[in-house]
C-alpha positions as CSV (number, residue, x, y, z in Angstrom):
1,M,0.1,0.0,-0.1
2,T,1.4,3.4,-1.0
3,D,0.2,6.5,1.3
4,F,2.2,9.1,-0.3
5,Y,3.6,9.9,-3.7
6,V,6.2,12.4,-4.8
7,I,7.3,13.8,-8.0
8,A,10.8,15.4,-8.6
9,G,11.2,15.8,-12.3
10,E,14.6,18.0,-12.1
11,P,17.7,18.0,-9.9
12,S,16.6,21.0,-7.8
13,A,13.4,19.1,-7.0
14,D,15.0,16.2,-6.0
15,K,17.4,18.5,-3.8
16,L,14.3,20.2,-2.0
17,G,12.3,17.0,-2.0
18,A,14.6,14.7,-0.3
19,P,14.8,16.7,3.1
20,I,11.1,17.1,3.1
21,I,10.5,13.3,2.6
22,Q,13.3,12.7,5.5
23,A,11.3,14.9,7.9
24,L,7.7,13.2,6.8
25,L,9.3,9.7,7.6
26,K,10.5,11.0,10.8
27,K,7.2,12.3,11.8
28,S,5.0,9.4,10.4
29,C,5.2,5.8,8.9
30,L,4.0,6.7,5.6
31,Q,4.6,4.4,2.7
32,I,6.1,6.4,-0.1
33,A,6.5,6.1,-4.0
34,G,7.2,8.4,-6.6
35,V,9.4,9.9,-9.4
36,A,12.8,10.2,-7.8
37,G,16.2,11.6,-8.5
38,P,19.4,10.2,-6.7
39,R,18.8,12.0,-3.1
40,L,15.2,10.5,-3.1
41,R,16.2,7.1,-4.3
42,E,18.7,7.0,-1.3
43,L,15.5,7.1,0.8
44,G,13.9,4.2,-1.1
45,V,11.5,6.2,-3.3
46,K,11.0,4.7,-6.6
47,G,8.1,4.5,-9.0
48,A,6.9,4.3,-12.7
49,A,9.7,6.6,-13.9
50,C,12.7,8.3,-12.4
51,M,14.0,12.0,-12.8
52,E,16.4,11.1,-15.4
53,D,13.6,10.0,-17.6
54,L,12.4,13.6,-17.6
55,Q,15.4,15.5,-18.3
56,V,15.5,17.2,-21.8
57,M,17.4,20.3,-22.6
58,G,16.8,22.6,-25.4
59,F,13.5,23.5,-27.3
60,S,14.5,21.1,-30.3
61,A,15.3,18.3,-27.8
62,V,12.0,18.5,-25.9
63,V,10.1,18.6,-29.4
64,A,12.0,15.4,-30.5
65,S,11.4,13.7,-27.1
66,L,7.7,14.8,-27.1
67,P,6.3,11.2,-27.9
68,R,8.7,9.7,-25.2
69,L,7.7,12.5,-22.6
70,I,3.9,11.8,-23.1
71,K,4.1,8.0,-22.6
72,I,5.9,8.6,-19.4
73,F,3.4,11.4,-18.6
74,Y,0.5,9.1,-18.8
75,R,2.6,5.9,-17.2
76,I,3.1,8.3,-14.0
77,R,-0.6,9.5,-14.0
78,N,-1.9,5.9,-14.3
79,E,0.4,4.7,-11.5
80,I,-1.2,7.4,-9.2
81,L,-4.4,6.5,-10.2
82,R,-3.8,2.7,-9.5
83,L,-2.1,3.4,-6.3
84,N,-4.6,6.0,-5.1
85,P,-2.4,7.3,-2.4
86,K,-3.6,9.8,0.2
87,A,-1.6,12.6,-1.2
88,V,0.6,13.6,-4.1
89,L,3.6,16.2,-3.6
90,L,4.7,17.7,-6.9
91,I,7.7,19.6,-6.8
92,D,8.4,22.7,-8.9
93,Y,8.5,21.7,-12.7
94,P,5.4,23.5,-13.5
95,G,5.2,22.8,-17.3
96,F,4.8,19.1,-16.3
97,N,3.4,19.0,-12.9
98,L,0.4,21.5,-13.4
99,R,-0.7,19.4,-16.5
100,L,-0.5,16.2,-14.6
101,E,-2.8,17.8,-11.3
102,R,-5.1,18.8,-13.8
103,S,-5.1,15.4,-15.5
104,L,-5.6,13.5,-12.2
105,R,-8.6,15.6,-11.1
106,K,-10.2,14.8,-14.6
107,C,-9.7,11.3,-14.0
108,G,-11.5,11.2,-10.7
109,Y,-8.4,11.3,-8.2
110,R,-9.5,12.5,-5.0
111,G,-6.5,12.3,-2.6
112,K,-4.6,15.5,-1.6
113,L,-2.9,17.3,-4.5
114,I,0.2,19.2,-2.9
115,H,2.6,21.9,-4.9
116,A,5.8,22.9,-3.6
117,V,7.5,25.8,-5.1
118,A,5.0,28.4,-6.6
119,P,5.2,29.1,-10.4
120,T,6.4,32.6,-11.1
121,V,2.8,33.9,-11.5
122,W,3.5,37.0,-10.1
123,A,5.8,37.8,-13.2
124,W,3.7,36.0,-15.9
125,G,1.3,33.1,-16.4
126,K,-1.4,34.8,-14.1
127,G,-3.9,32.4,-16.1
128,R,-2.4,29.5,-13.9
129,I,-3.8,31.0,-10.9
130,P,-7.5,29.6,-11.1
131,M,-6.5,26.3,-12.4
132,M,-4.1,25.7,-9.3
133,A,-6.8,26.9,-7.1
134,K,-9.4,24.6,-8.9
135,N,-7.0,21.5,-8.8
136,L,-4.7,21.8,-5.4
137,D,-5.4,21.4,-2.0
138,L,-2.1,23.1,-0.8
139,L,0.5,25.2,-2.3
140,L,4.0,25.3,-0.4
141,T,5.8,28.7,-1.3
142,L,9.6,29.5,-0.9
143,F,9.0,33.3,-0.8
144,P,6.7,35.2,1.6
145,F,5.1,37.6,-1.1
146,E,3.8,34.7,-3.2
147,K,0.9,34.1,-1.0
148,E,-0.6,37.4,-2.1
149,C,-1.0,36.2,-5.6
150,F,-3.6,33.6,-4.5
151,A,-5.4,35.9,-1.8
152,D,-8.4,35.7,-4.0
153,T,-8.5,32.1,-4.2
154,P,-9.7,29.5,-1.6
155,L,-6.5,27.5,-2.2
156,A,-4.5,27.3,1.1
157,V,-1.0,28.7,0.7
158,S,1.8,28.1,3.4
159,Y,5.2,30.0,3.2
160,I,7.7,27.5,4.4
161,G,10.9,29.6,4.3
162,H,13.8,29.2,1.8
163,P,16.1,26.2,2.3
164,L,18.8,28.6,1.1
165,T,18.7,30.3,4.3
166,S,19.7,27.4,6.5
167,Q,21.8,25.8,3.9
168,I,24.2,28.9,3.9
169,E,24.1,29.3,7.7
170,R,25.5,25.7,7.8
171,H,28.4,26.3,5.4
172,I,31.8,25.6,6.8
173,P,34.5,27.7,5.2
174,S,37.4,26.1,3.7
175,P,40.6,27.0,5.3
176,I,42.6,26.5,2.1
177,F,40.5,28.3,-0.1
178,H,42.8,31.2,-1.0
179,E,45.9,29.1,-1.2
180,T,44.2,26.4,-3.5
181,Y,43.5,29.3,-6.1
182,G,46.5,31.3,-5.5
183,F,44.6,34.4,-3.9
184,K,46.3,36.6,-1.6
185,P,43.7,37.0,1.4
186,K,44.4,40.9,1.6
187,D,43.6,41.6,-2.0
188,P,39.9,42.4,-3.0
189,L,38.2,39.6,-5.1
190,L,35.7,40.2,-7.9
191,A,33.6,37.1,-8.5
192,L,32.1,36.3,-12.0
193,F,28.8,34.2,-12.1
194,P,27.8,33.7,-15.7
195,G,25.0,31.2,-15.1
196,S,24.6,27.5,-15.7
197,R,23.0,27.2,-19.1
198,K,25.2,27.1,-22.1
199,S,23.5,30.1,-23.9
200,A,23.5,32.2,-20.8
201,I,27.2,31.8,-20.3
202,E,27.9,32.4,-23.9
203,R,25.9,35.8,-23.7
204,N,26.9,36.9,-20.4
205,L,30.5,35.8,-19.7
206,P,32.3,37.9,-22.3
207,L,30.4,41.2,-21.0
208,Q,31.4,40.2,-17.3
209,I,35.2,39.7,-18.4
210,K,35.1,43.1,-20.0
211,A,33.5,44.6,-17.1
212,A,35.9,43.2,-15.0
213,R,39.0,44.3,-17.0
214,L,37.5,48.1,-16.7
215,L,37.4,47.5,-13.0
216,Q,40.8,46.2,-12.8
217,E,42.1,49.5,-14.1
218,R,40.0,51.5,-11.7
219,I,40.6,49.5,-8.5
220,P,44.1,48.5,-7.2
221,N,45.0,44.8,-7.0
222,L,41.5,43.8,-7.7
223,A,41.6,39.8,-8.7
224,V,39.1,38.1,-10.6
225,A,37.6,34.7,-10.6
226,V,35.1,32.9,-12.4
227,S,32.3,30.6,-10.8
228,L,31.9,27.1,-12.7
229,S,28.3,26.0,-12.0
230,H,28.6,22.7,-13.5
231,P,31.6,20.6,-14.6
232,E,30.0,20.3,-18.0
233,R,30.6,24.0,-18.6
234,R,34.4,23.8,-17.8
235,A,35.5,23.9,-21.5
236,L,33.1,26.6,-22.5
237,I,34.2,28.9,-19.7
238,R,38.1,27.8,-20.4
239,L,37.6,29.0,-24.0
240,L,35.7,32.4,-23.1
241,A,38.0,33.1,-19.9
242,P,41.2,31.3,-20.5
243,E,43.4,33.4,-18.1
244,V,40.8,33.8,-15.2
245,P,40.9,31.3,-12.2
246,L,38.1,29.0,-12.3
247,I,36.5,28.1,-9.2
248,E,35.0,24.5,-8.7
249,P,31.4,23.9,-7.8
250,F,32.1,22.7,-4.4
251,H,33.8,26.0,-3.7
252,T,31.1,28.3,-4.7
253,Y,30.3,29.3,-1.1
254,D,33.7,29.8,-0.3
255,L,34.0,32.1,-3.2
256,M,30.8,34.0,-2.1
257,R,32.2,34.3,1.5
258,S,35.6,35.7,0.1
259,T,34.6,38.2,-2.5
260,R,34.1,42.0,-2.0
261,L,32.1,42.3,-5.3
262,A,30.1,40.2,-7.5
263,L,28.8,40.3,-11.3
264,A,26.1,37.8,-11.5
265,T,23.7,36.7,-14.3
266,S,20.3,36.9,-12.9
267,G,18.8,33.8,-11.0
268,T,18.9,32.1,-7.8
269,I,22.6,32.9,-7.4
270,T,21.7,36.5,-6.8
271,L,19.8,35.5,-3.7
272,E,22.7,33.2,-2.3
273,L,24.8,36.3,-2.9
274,A,22.6,38.6,-1.1
275,L,22.4,36.0,1.7
276,F,26.2,36.4,2.1
277,G,26.1,40.0,1.9
278,V,27.9,40.4,-1.3
279,P,27.3,43.5,-3.1
280,T,26.3,42.3,-6.6
281,A,25.7,43.8,-10.1
282,V,23.0,42.0,-11.8
283,N,23.3,41.2,-15.6
284,Y,21.3,39.2,-18.2
285,S,21.7,39.7,-21.8
286,L,18.7,39.1,-23.9
287,G,18.5,39.0,-27.8
288,S,16.1,41.0,-29.5
289,F,13.8,38.0,-30.3
290,D,13.8,37.3,-26.4
291,C,13.1,40.9,-25.6
292,F,10.1,40.9,-28.1
293,L,8.7,37.5,-26.5
294,A,9.0,38.9,-22.7
295,Q,7.4,42.1,-23.6
296,K,4.8,41.3,-26.3
297,V,3.8,37.7,-26.0
298,F,4.5,36.9,-22.2
299,R,3.9,40.7,-21.4
300,I,6.4,40.7,-18.6
301,N,6.5,44.2,-17.1
302,L,8.1,44.1,-13.4
303,P,9.7,47.0,-11.6
304,Y,12.6,44.6,-10.9
305,Y,13.7,41.4,-12.2
306,C,16.2,40.2,-9.8
307,I,14.8,38.2,-6.8
308,V,16.5,40.1,-4.5
309,N,15.1,43.3,-5.4
310,I,11.5,41.8,-6.0
311,L,11.7,40.5,-2.2
312,A,12.8,44.2,-1.0
313,K,10.5,46.3,-3.3
314,R,13.5,48.5,-3.9
315,E,16.8,48.1,-5.6
316,I,19.5,46.5,-3.5
317,F,21.3,45.1,-6.3
318,P,21.4,47.3,-9.7
319,E,20.0,45.4,-12.7
320,L,21.2,45.7,-16.4
321,I,18.9,43.7,-18.6
322,G,18.5,43.2,-22.1
323,P,19.3,46.4,-24.3
324,N,20.5,48.4,-21.3
325,L,23.5,45.9,-20.9
326,S,26.8,46.7,-21.8
327,A,30.4,46.0,-20.5
328,W,31.0,49.7,-19.7
329,A,27.5,50.0,-18.0
330,L,28.2,46.9,-15.9
331,A,31.5,48.3,-14.9
332,E,30.1,51.6,-13.9
333,K,27.2,50.2,-11.8
334,A,29.7,47.6,-10.1
335,E,32.2,50.5,-9.3
336,M,29.1,52.4,-7.6
337,L,28.5,49.6,-5.4
338,W,32.3,49.6,-4.5
339,D,31.9,52.9,-3.4
340,S,28.7,52.3,-1.5
341,R,29.0,48.8,-0.1
342,E,27.7,49.3,3.3
343,K,24.4,50.6,2.1
344,C,23.9,47.3,-0.1
345,I,25.2,45.1,2.7
346,E,22.3,46.7,4.8
347,G,19.9,46.1,2.0
348,C,21.0,42.3,1.9
349,E,20.7,41.9,5.7
350,D,17.0,43.4,5.1
351,V,16.2,40.4,2.6
352,R,17.7,38.0,4.8
353,L,15.1,39.2,7.7
354,L,12.3,39.2,5.1
355,L,12.8,35.4,4.6
356,G,12.9,34.5,8.4
357,D,14.4,31.7,10.1
358,F,12.5,28.8,9.0
359,D,13.4,24.9,8.8
360,A,11.9,24.7,5.2
361,A,11.8,20.8,5.1
362,G,10.2,20.6,8.7
363,C,7.8,23.3,7.9
364,A,6.7,21.5,4.8
365,A,6.4,18.2,6.5
366,E,4.0,19.8,9.1
367,E,2.0,21.3,6.6
368,I,1.6,18.1,4.6
369,L,0.8,16.0,7.7
370,A,-1.9,18.9,8.8
371,C,-3.3,18.6,5.0
372,L,-3.5,14.8,5.2
């Protein structure tokens, strides 16, 4: 008998889901099955498919894999209907999971449907809100402001805290970080975070490198390093920045702890930098077609695009997006941060306080059990 079914269709969902399932198992004797990645499989979670079956990168690859993905979709749905668990926890992965939630309800599933990590309906896709309210019993959010998006619906929404806050607090600095990469502890360090996807790195890293060179002309003894998000991107970054020290993924937090200033491609990395109190200039290079899609098709019109600024409702990190981005402009923004570090650091602390002190996994487990 299966009491609970979990779906983690991507690595971030597996990483978030494993502590939640651990917390659930400590508090209950649930029999759990599901779509799992390596972390969840270590806890004994298995089912009709695994996370890797759903991993497809790039639009053309998605189109080519569509028949296979459709088969997996129905295989997972049919297993849930057959097992008829008390609840299903679907983590992030909205393109797949929102459709699965709707399909389960249409097929008569009456157990609890719980979705963790709200889609960015505050930015675009507001049409998803009524569908989610209709199909879900509980939404678990990582940001406190997301609950407001569902205020006009009957959907139960609970803020569980962001797992990054406790993750960063638990980080133990490496005593040999500077020695490993040849940095002088007294020299100021500028860290570049070009993103994780190939296209993002190709668009953003050359601009960051040019901006870094401009800053080195203005700031004495400024050292520069590039963060490697994933080993698969090593060759690409070496090609684009052959002379800049490359920081391994397991030293990312050591780099953040040691850096005085950062240039970062917009994404979750900016929140991590804020939690470390690192003044950061945020960049995201967009092609003209991407700008057209964002403005005319998806109608994204936000006062800020960096999650740090969205949380604070004011500019903590300066943003340069799309047509406003150039190496010169990025260097100018970064130099302004250099001269006003304390104000930016205070803003980072405000963001940390907004997120609060939550055990995200423990809070999620409590909310799930209360829902059951």
